[in-house]
C-alpha positions as CSV (number, residue, x, y, z in Angstrom):
1,M,-73.9,85.5,53.6
2,G,-70.6,87.3,54.2
3,I,-67.6,86.8,52.1
4,F,-65.4,85.0,54.7
5,E,-68.4,82.6,55.4
6,T,-68.8,81.9,51.6
7,L,-65.2,81.4,51.2
8,S,-65.2,78.8,54.1
9,F,-67.6,76.9,52.2
10,A,-65.4,76.7,49.4
11,A,-62.3,75.8,51.4
12,P,-61.7,72.4,49.5
13,E,-61.4,74.3,46.1
14,L,-59.3,77.1,47.6
15,V,-56.9,74.7,48.9
16,L,-56.8,73.0,45.5
17,V,-56.4,75.8,43.3
18,L,-53.9,78.0,45.3
19,G,-52.1,74.7,46.1
20,A,-51.7,73.9,42.5
21,M,-50.9,77.5,41.4
22,T,-47.9,77.4,44.3
23,L,-46.6,74.0,43.2
24,L,-46.7,75.1,39.4
25,I,-44.6,78.0,40.2
26,T,-42.3,75.9,42.4
27,G,-41.8,73.3,39.7
28,V,-41.0,76.3,37.3
29,F,-38.2,77.6,39.2
30,I,-36.8,74.3,40.4
31,G,-37.3,72.0,37.4
32,D,-38.1,68.4,36.8
33,K,-36.0,67.2,39.5
34,S,-38.6,68.4,41.8
35,A,-41.5,66.1,40.3
36,K,-41.6,63.4,42.8
37,Q,-41.7,65.9,45.6
38,I,-44.5,68.0,44.1
39,G,-46.4,65.0,43.3
40,Y,-46.2,64.1,47.1
41,A,-47.4,67.4,47.9
42,C,-50.3,67.5,45.3
43,V,-51.5,64.1,47.3
44,G,-51.3,66.1,50.5
45,L,-53.4,69.0,49.0
46,L,-55.7,66.5,47.8
47,L,-56.2,64.9,51.2
48,V,-56.2,68.2,53.0
49,A,-59.4,68.7,50.7
50,V,-61.1,65.8,51.8
51,F,-60.5,66.7,55.5
52,A,-61.7,70.4,54.4
53,V,-65.0,68.7,53.1
54,L,-65.6,66.3,55.9
55,F,-65.0,68.4,58.9
56,S,-66.0,71.7,57.8
57,P,-67.1,73.9,60.8
58,T,-70.0,75.3,58.5
59,A,-73.7,74.2,58.2
60,P,-74.0,71.1,55.9
61,T,-76.0,72.8,53.2
62,A,-75.2,76.4,51.7
63,S,-76.2,78.2,48.3
64,L,-72.8,80.2,47.3
65,F,-72.1,82.9,44.9
66,N,-75.7,84.0,44.2
67,G,-77.1,80.5,43.6
68,A,-74.2,79.5,41.3
69,F,-72.8,76.6,43.3
70,R,-74.6,74.5,46.3
71,I,-72.6,72.7,48.9
72,D,-74.7,69.8,50.5
73,A,-74.6,66.1,51.2
74,F,-74.5,65.0,47.7
75,S,-71.5,67.3,46.6
76,T,-69.7,66.3,49.8
77,F,-70.0,62.6,48.8
78,A,-69.0,63.2,45.4
79,K,-66.0,65.4,46.4
80,V,-64.4,62.8,48.9
81,I,-64.6,59.9,46.2
82,I,-63.0,62.3,43.5
83,Y,-60.2,63.7,45.8
84,L,-59.2,60.3,46.9
85,A,-59.3,58.7,43.3
86,A,-56.9,61.7,42.4
87,A,-54.6,61.3,45.0
88,V,-54.4,57.2,44.2
89,A,-54.0,58.1,40.8
90,I,-51.0,60.1,41.2
91,L,-49.3,57.5,43.8
92,M,-49.9,54.8,41.2
93,S,-48.1,56.9,38.4
94,D,-44.7,57.4,40.0
95,Q,-43.4,53.9,39.0
96,Y,-44.6,54.0,35.6
97,F,-43.2,57.6,35.0
98,A,-39.9,56.6,36.4
99,G,-39.7,53.5,34.2
100,E,-40.5,55.7,31.1
101,K,-38.3,58.6,32.1
102,L,-41.4,60.9,31.9
103,R,-41.4,62.2,35.5
104,R,-42.3,66.0,35.0
105,F,-43.9,68.2,37.7
106,E,-46.9,69.1,35.6
107,Y,-48.5,66.0,35.8
108,P,-49.6,65.8,39.5
109,V,-50.7,69.6,39.4
110,L,-52.7,68.7,36.2
111,I,-54.5,66.3,38.2
112,V,-55.1,68.5,41.2
113,L,-56.6,71.2,38.7
114,A,-58.8,68.5,36.9
115,A,-60.0,67.5,40.7
116,F,-60.9,71.3,41.2
117,G,-62.8,71.1,38.0
118,M,-64.8,68.2,39.0
119,S,-65.5,69.8,42.5
120,L,-67.0,72.7,40.6
121,M,-69.1,70.2,38.3
122,V,-70.7,68.3,41.2
123,S,-71.8,71.7,43.2
124,A,-72.8,73.6,40.2
125,T,-76.5,74.6,40.0
126,D,-76.7,76.9,37.2
127,L,-75.7,76.5,33.6
128,I,-72.9,78.8,33.5
129,S,-71.1,77.3,36.7
130,L,-71.8,73.9,35.1
131,Y,-70.1,74.9,32.1
132,M,-67.1,76.5,34.0
133,G,-66.7,73.2,35.8
134,I,-66.7,71.0,32.7
135,E,-64.2,73.1,30.8
136,T,-62.1,73.3,33.9
137,Q,-61.9,69.7,34.1
138,S,-61.6,69.2,30.4
139,L,-58.5,71.5,29.7
140,A,-56.4,69.6,32.1
141,L,-57.7,66.1,30.8
142,Y,-56.9,67.4,27.1
143,I,-53.1,67.9,28.3
144,L,-53.1,64.8,30.3
145,A,-54.0,62.7,27.3
146,A,-51.3,64.0,25.2
147,F,-48.6,63.9,28.1
148,K,-46.2,61.4,26.7
149,R,-45.3,63.9,23.9
150,D,-42.8,61.8,22.1
151,S,-45.2,59.2,21.6
152,R,-47.4,59.2,18.3
153,R,-50.3,57.5,20.1
154,S,-50.3,59.7,22.9
155,T,-50.3,62.9,20.8
156,E,-53.0,61.5,18.4
157,A,-55.2,60.5,21.5
158,G,-55.0,64.0,22.9
159,L,-55.9,65.4,19.6
160,K,-58.8,63.2,19.3
161,Y,-59.9,64.0,22.7
162,F,-59.6,67.5,22.3
163,V,-61.6,67.8,18.8
164,L,-64.3,65.4,20.1
165,G,-64.6,67.0,23.4
166,A,-64.8,70.6,21.6
167,L,-67.8,69.0,19.6
168,S,-69.5,67.8,22.6
169,T,-69.0,71.1,24.4
170,C,-70.9,72.9,21.3
171,L,-73.7,70.3,21.9
172,L,-74.0,71.3,25.3
173,L,-73.6,74.8,24.9
174,Y,-76.5,74.8,22.1
175,G,-78.7,72.9,24.6
176,A,-78.0,75.5,27.5
177,S,-78.7,78.4,25.1
178,L,-82.3,76.8,23.9
179,I,-82.9,76.0,27.9
180,Y,-82.0,79.7,28.7
181,G,-83.9,80.9,25.8
182,F,-87.2,79.2,26.6
183,T,-87.0,79.7,30.5
184,G,-85.1,83.0,30.6
185,S,-82.8,81.9,33.6
186,T,-79.8,79.7,34.0
187,S,-80.6,78.8,37.5
188,F,-81.6,75.3,38.3
189,E,-84.2,76.4,40.6
190,E,-86.0,78.5,38.1
191,I,-85.6,75.9,35.3
192,A,-87.1,73.4,37.5
193,R,-90.0,75.7,38.3
194,I,-90.9,76.3,34.5
195,A,-90.0,72.6,33.3
196,S,-92.6,71.5,36.1
197,L,-95.7,73.5,34.4
198,E,-98.3,71.6,32.6
199,G,-97.3,71.2,28.9
200,A,-93.7,72.2,29.2
201,N,-92.3,73.9,26.1
202,V,-91.1,71.8,23.2
203,G,-88.0,73.9,22.8
204,L,-87.0,73.3,26.3
205,I,-87.1,69.9,25.9
206,F,-85.1,70.0,22.6
207,G,-82.5,72.1,24.6
208,L,-82.4,69.3,27.3
209,V,-81.8,66.8,24.5
210,F,-78.5,68.5,23.4
211,L,-77.5,69.1,27.2
212,I,-77.8,65.3,27.8
213,S,-75.6,64.7,24.5
214,G,-73.0,67.0,25.9
215,L,-73.1,65.3,29.3
216,A,-73.3,61.8,27.7
217,F,-69.9,62.5,26.0
218,K,-68.1,63.4,29.6
219,V,-69.1,59.9,30.9
220,S,-68.3,58.0,27.6
221,A,-72.1,57.0,27.3
222,A,-73.1,55.6,23.7
223,P,-73.6,57.0,21.0
224,F,-70.9,59.6,22.5
225,H,-68.4,57.0,23.3
226,M,-66.3,57.2,19.8
227,W,-63.5,59.0,21.6
228,T,-63.0,56.5,24.5
229,P,-61.1,53.4,23.2
230,D,-58.6,55.2,21.2
231,V,-57.9,57.8,24.1
232,Y,-57.4,54.9,26.8
233,E,-55.3,53.0,24.3
234,G,-53.1,56.1,23.4
235,A,-52.8,58.0,26.9
236,P,-50.3,57.0,29.3
237,T,-51.7,54.1,31.6
238,P,-51.9,56.0,34.9
239,V,-53.6,58.8,32.8
240,A,-55.9,56.1,31.4
241,A,-56.5,55.1,35.1
242,F,-57.5,58.4,36.2
243,F,-59.8,59.0,33.2
244,S,-61.8,55.8,33.9
245,A,-62.3,56.9,37.7
246,A,-62.7,60.4,39.0
247,P,-63.8,62.1,35.7
248,K,-66.7,59.4,35.3
249,L,-68.0,59.8,39.0
250,A,-67.8,63.7,38.3
251,G,-69.7,63.3,35.1
252,M,-72.4,61.1,36.2
253,A,-72.9,63.1,39.6
254,L,-73.5,66.3,37.4
255,F,-75.8,64.4,35.2
256,A,-77.9,63.5,38.4
257,R,-77.9,67.0,39.8
258,V,-79.0,68.6,36.4
259,L,-81.9,66.0,35.6
260,V,-82.9,65.8,39.2
261,S,-82.6,69.5,40.5
262,S,-83.8,71.0,37.2
263,F,-86.0,68.6,35.0
264,H,-87.7,66.3,37.4
265,G,-91.1,67.9,36.5
266,A,-90.1,66.6,32.9
267,L,-89.2,63.1,34.1
268,D,-91.6,61.4,31.4
269,D,-89.7,63.4,28.5
270,W,-86.2,62.8,29.5
271,Q,-86.4,59.3,30.9
272,P,-86.8,57.4,27.7
273,V,-83.7,59.4,26.3
274,L,-81.7,58.2,29.1
275,A,-83.0,54.6,28.9
276,M,-81.9,54.3,25.4
277,I,-78.6,55.6,26.0
278,A,-78.2,53.2,29.2
279,V,-79.2,50.3,26.4
280,A,-77.0,51.3,23.6
281,S,-73.9,51.9,26.2
282,M,-74.5,48.4,27.6
283,A,-74.7,46.6,24.2
284,I,-71.6,48.6,22.8
285,G,-69.8,47.9,25.9
286,A,-70.6,44.1,26.1
287,F,-70.2,43.3,22.4
288,S,-67.3,45.7,21.1
289,A,-65.2,44.1,24.1
290,I,-65.1,40.8,23.0
291,P,-62.5,40.8,20.1
292,Q,-60.3,43.1,21.9
293,S,-56.7,42.1,22.3
294,N,-55.4,45.1,23.9
295,I,-56.1,45.2,27.6
296,K,-56.5,48.9,27.8
297,R,-59.0,49.1,25.0
298,L,-60.9,46.4,26.7
299,M,-61.3,48.6,29.8
300,A,-62.3,51.2,27.9
301,Y,-65.2,49.3,26.4
302,S,-66.0,48.0,29.9
303,S,-66.1,51.4,31.0
304,I,-68.7,52.3,28.4
305,G,-70.7,49.1,29.8
306,H,-70.6,50.4,33.2
307,M,-72.0,53.8,32.3
308,G,-74.9,52.4,30.9
309,Y,-75.5,50.3,34.1
310,A,-75.5,53.5,36.0
311,L,-77.7,55.3,33.7
312,I,-80.2,52.6,34.2
313,G,-80.5,54.0,38.1
314,L,-80.6,57.4,37.0
315,S,-83.3,56.6,34.7
316,A,-85.4,55.6,37.6
317,G,-85.5,59.4,38.3
318,T,-86.2,58.5,42.2
319,A,-84.2,59.0,45.4
320,Q,-83.5,55.4,45.2
321,G,-82.5,55.6,41.9
322,V,-79.8,58.5,42.8
323,K,-78.6,56.3,45.6
324,S,-77.9,53.3,43.6
325,V,-76.0,55.5,40.9
326,L,-73.7,56.7,43.7
327,I,-73.4,53.4,45.2
328,Y,-72.7,51.9,41.8
329,M,-70.3,54.7,40.6
330,T,-67.9,54.3,44.1
331,I,-67.5,50.8,43.6
332,Y,-66.9,51.1,40.0
333,V,-64.0,53.5,40.8
334,A,-62.4,51.2,43.4
335,M,-62.8,48.4,40.8
336,T,-61.3,50.3,37.8
337,I,-58.6,51.6,39.9
338,G,-57.4,48.4,41.0
339,A,-57.6,46.7,37.6
340,F,-55.4,49.6,36.1
341,A,-52.9,49.1,39.0
342,C,-52.8,45.5,37.9
343,I,-52.2,46.5,34.3
344,L,-49.4,48.9,35.5
345,M,-47.8,46.0,37.0
346,M,-47.5,44.4,33.6
347,R,-43.9,45.3,33.1
348,R,-40.9,43.5,31.9
349,R,-37.5,44.5,31.2
350,G,-38.4,45.8,27.8
351,G,-41.3,47.9,29.0
352,M,-44.8,47.9,29.5
353,T,-47.0,45.3,27.8
354,E,-50.6,45.6,27.3
355,N,-51.8,42.4,25.4
356,I,-54.2,40.3,27.2
357,A,-52.2,37.0,25.9
358,D,-49.3,38.3,28.2
359,L,-51.3,37.3,30.9
360,S,-51.6,33.8,30.2
361,G,-50.3,31.4,33.0
362,L,-50.0,34.3,35.3
363,T,-50.9,32.1,38.4
364,K,-47.6,30.0,37.5
365,T,-45.5,33.1,37.7
366,N,-47.0,35.8,39.8
367,M,-49.8,34.2,42.0
368,P,-50.6,37.4,44.0
369,L,-51.3,39.4,41.0
370,A,-53.3,36.7,39.6
371,I,-55.4,36.6,42.4
372,I,-56.0,40.4,42.7
373,L,-56.8,40.4,39.2
374,T,-59.3,37.5,39.2
375,V,-61.2,39.2,42.2
376,L,-61.3,42.6,40.5
377,L,-62.4,40.9,37.3
378,F,-65.2,38.8,39.0
379,S,-66.5,42.1,40.5
380,L,-66.4,43.8,37.2
381,A,-68.6,41.0,35.8
382,G,-71.0,41.2,38.8
383,V,-70.2,37.8,40.0
384,P,-71.5,37.6,43.8
385,P,-70.5,37.8,46.5
386,T,-68.1,40.7,45.1
387,A,-69.1,44.4,45.4
388,G,-69.6,44.4,41.7
389,F,-72.8,42.2,42.0
390,F,-74.3,44.5,45.0
391,G,-73.8,47.7,42.6
392,K,-75.7,46.1,40.0
393,W,-78.3,44.7,42.2
394,Y,-78.9,48.4,43.3
395,V,-79.4,49.9,40.1
396,F,-81.8,47.0,38.8
397,F,-83.8,47.0,41.8
398,A,-84.2,51.0,41.5
399,A,-85.4,50.3,38.0
400,V,-87.8,47.7,38.8
401,D,-89.0,49.9,41.5
402,A,-89.6,52.8,39.0
403,G,-91.7,50.5,36.7
404,L,-88.7,50.1,34.2
405,V,-88.6,46.2,34.4
406,W,-87.6,45.9,30.7
407,L,-84.4,47.9,31.2
408,A,-83.4,45.7,34.3
409,I,-83.8,42.8,31.9
410,V,-81.7,44.2,29.5
411,G,-79.1,45.2,32.0
412,V,-79.2,41.4,33.0
413,F,-78.4,40.2,29.6
414,A,-75.7,42.6,29.0
415,S,-74.1,41.9,32.2
416,A,-74.2,38.1,31.2
417,V,-72.7,38.9,27.6
418,S,-69.9,41.0,29.5
419,A,-69.1,38.3,31.8
420,Y,-67.5,36.4,28.8
421,Y,-64.8,38.7,28.1
422,Y,-63.8,39.2,31.8
423,L,-63.8,35.3,32.7
424,R,-61.8,34.8,29.2
425,I,-58.9,36.6,30.9
426,V,-59.4,34.6,34.2
427,W,-59.1,31.6,32.0
428,F,-56.0,32.9,30.6
429,M,-54.3,33.6,33.9
430,W,-55.3,30.1,35.4
431,F,-55.3,27.6,32.7
432,D,-53.0,28.5,30.0
433,E,-49.3,28.1,29.6
434,P,-47.3,30.7,31.1
435,A,-46.0,33.8,29.2
436,E,-42.8,35.4,29.9
437,P,-42.9,36.8,33.4
438,F,-43.3,40.4,34.7
439,E,-41.1,42.4,36.7
440,R,-42.0,41.7,40.7
441,D,-40.7,45.0,41.8
442,A,-44.2,47.0,41.3
443,G,-43.7,49.7,44.3
444,P,-45.6,50.0,47.3
445,A,-48.3,52.4,45.7
446,L,-49.4,50.0,43.2
447,K,-49.3,47.2,45.6
448,F,-51.5,49.1,48.0
449,A,-54.0,50.3,45.3
450,A,-54.1,46.6,43.9
451,W,-54.5,45.0,47.2
452,G,-56.9,47.9,48.7
453,S,-59.3,47.6,45.7
454,A,-59.4,43.6,45.8
455,L,-60.3,43.9,49.4
456,L,-63.1,46.3,49.1
457,M,-64.7,43.7,46.5
458,F,-65.7,41.7,49.6
459,P,-68.1,43.7,51.3
460,V,-69.0,40.9,53.6
461,L,-65.5,41.0,55.2
462,T,-65.6,44.9,55.7
463,V,-68.1,47.7,56.8
464,F,-67.6,49.1,53.3
465,M,-71.2,48.3,52.0
466,G,-73.0,49.4,55.0
467,R,-71.5,52.9,55.5
468,L,-71.4,53.4,51.8
469,T,-75.1,52.8,51.5
470,E,-75.8,55.2,54.5
471,F,-73.8,58.0,52.8
472,A,-75.2,57.3,49.4
473,G,-78.8,57.5,50.8
474,R,-77.9,60.7,52.5
475,A,-76.6,62.3,49.6
476,A,-79.2,61.3,47.1
477,A,-82.0,62.8,49.5
478,A,-80.1,66.1,49.3
479,L,-81.4,66.5,45.9
480,F,-85.0,65.8,46.6
């Protein structure tokens, strides 16, 4: 493959990284007064990248840079969702940063660079390219977590995320070095060949366990979730919204590619490990969220629980299982972005508020916001006929189809427990005495994100579910 043909496959990544560098230099010369324009330009870059992915003139599958990256239906699916989530996250942040007097040009550029790293992650087919993608994403996210430099909570969140992220990287690299040592290769294809041999080396399985530990940290799955509540609470709310969406999908997509492309032959070795991580995540997400009074911490534990449900589908180790993960994660991204858009509307004259009690009697002070948040909370709880119910249906069905009936049953019980803290918020909004009303001027971007997410939760009214199922099935088939 010639250099120009190779670069044509990498067009989305080139658009992002070259555009981000150009805008960063522009911001340095013009200053923070250009922050709003650079934000819109970054959204434009991400949308151009979406079109570059969807309407590439080249063949649908290719291996780039001596097998380090693979462009296929799976990476295409993940990239489109990542870029769209990143674009919405930038648009949602404008009102917040204007109100907090934090509008800086670096913010949208860092989002674009994080999206670039995620793009590398979902295409990686080599342990070295996997590490490059993860670190490119993580370095941008560490800075974003501490973006509110004058806030003690934000700087603490950034420091905790950085220190624990470094620990997870050590686990991941140690696992990668063991895998390389026992296979003699960093290529997923060669690792898959050796892992499928009878009596796979015990050292290789140890390496895989460490690699899974490092990846579990990136998606905040238990017991590697300890950073999530503090970082979500301390980081600026738009940053927490971004953390809960695109990086989770990218991490789960990388999880799927590593396990299916490299270790499908060792399914019996990693399936119990992944199932236990799923159970732990669902349990911690369900029970730890109950006593929370801060809505951002509650969303953090909710995120941990939802990663557990997604891992149920991945534990199946089948094409149906991977398809269910992609469907579930896409629905989760839409739900969580909408929920954080509602949280960003919780603003009074004194500034942002994050207490769940402040939502009391919301139906009497802001009925549209109460309806949107109710729909999203029902979907997060998995109440039919919302999209969240169908997402859980797909992952539970994949587990049952793979013989993991016990895991699906645990998932149903965890879902029933988690419904309590979602419905408790609904009770506050509809039946409690009203608290002080929020400001009504939320801005068009937040309203669009909130209403758009709420409408997507009714797949009966849209073609969303049918098209999503079709594309997810095609993407999952590319890994097998």
